[in-house]
N, C-alpha and C positions, 0 to 999 in steps of 0.2 A: 141542295147542293151537296154532292159528294166530294170528300177530301180525305187525305190521310195526313197525319202528323208523324214526323220522325224525330225522336229526341235527339238533342245535340250530341249526346254521348255516342249514339249509333251513327250519326252522320259523320262524326270525326273518326270512326273506327276504321281499321285497315281491312275492310272486307269489301267485296264488289258492290257497286252501286245497286245492282239488281237485288242483293240481299237486303239492302237498306230500305228499298221500296217494298219488298215482301214483308219486312218487319213492321213497316207502317200499315200495311193491310192487316197483319196479324193482330196488332194493337187496336185497330179500328173494330174488327170483328169481335175481339175479346170484350171490348167495352160496350159495344152496341147490343151483341147478342149473347153476352155473358158466356163466352167461350169461343174459341176459333177452331172449328172442325173442317175447314175448307181443305179440299184436296188440290193436288198439283195442277190439274186442268183450270180450276178456278183462277189461281195465281197466274198461269200462262195467259189466260184470256185477259187478265188486267194488265199484263206487262207487254204484250205484243198485239198490235192491231191487226197483224196479218195472221194471227192465230186461226188455225183450222181445227174445229172440234173433231173432225174425222181423222186427224193425224196427231193425237195427243202426245205420242212419243217423241215428236220432234223437239219439244221443249222440256220434256220430263226430266232428263238428266240435268239440265241447267237448274231447274227448280230444286231438285234433290241436292245439288251442290250448294246452292244458296242456303237452303235449310240446314245442311250439315255445317256450313260455316257459322251460321247464327248460333247453332247449338255449341260447336267447338269453342267459339269466343265467349260463350256464356250469356247470350242475349235471350234465349228461349230454352224452355223445357219442352220435350216431346213425349207424350204419353200414348201408349198403344193399348187398345183393348183387343183381346184375342178370344177366339171361340175354343170349344173343347179340343179341337184338332190343332190348336196353337196358331191358327191363321189369323192375321190381322183383320179385324172388322171394322175398326175406326181408329182415327188418330186426332189427338188434341194438341194443338200448339199454344203454348202459354207464354207470354212475354215476362221477362223477369224485371224489365224496367217499367215501373208503374207511372201512370200519368193521372193527373186529376181528371174526374169525370167531366169537369167543365171544359176541358181541352178537346173533347171529342164532340 
């Protein structure tokens, strides 16, 4: 069974519900895979059942806004890895609120 847990502090936060759901996915991936390197299409697929992988741009701005809100409110850190030309090659999302490993 797959599920996500969202800490009460995040549930009560004044951020969009979509951001709260994404936080739950970030937390689960961080605990299960020892790091969350998911890209925006992954979150869009999890959030919208009508998501079309051929049109990832439709939900990309919404996902970006949710991640920005989570970072702005202090719930996640976002780390970028860049190549020699300073282009982003990967992104890691790290939750700031820790949960016990038994919770996942």
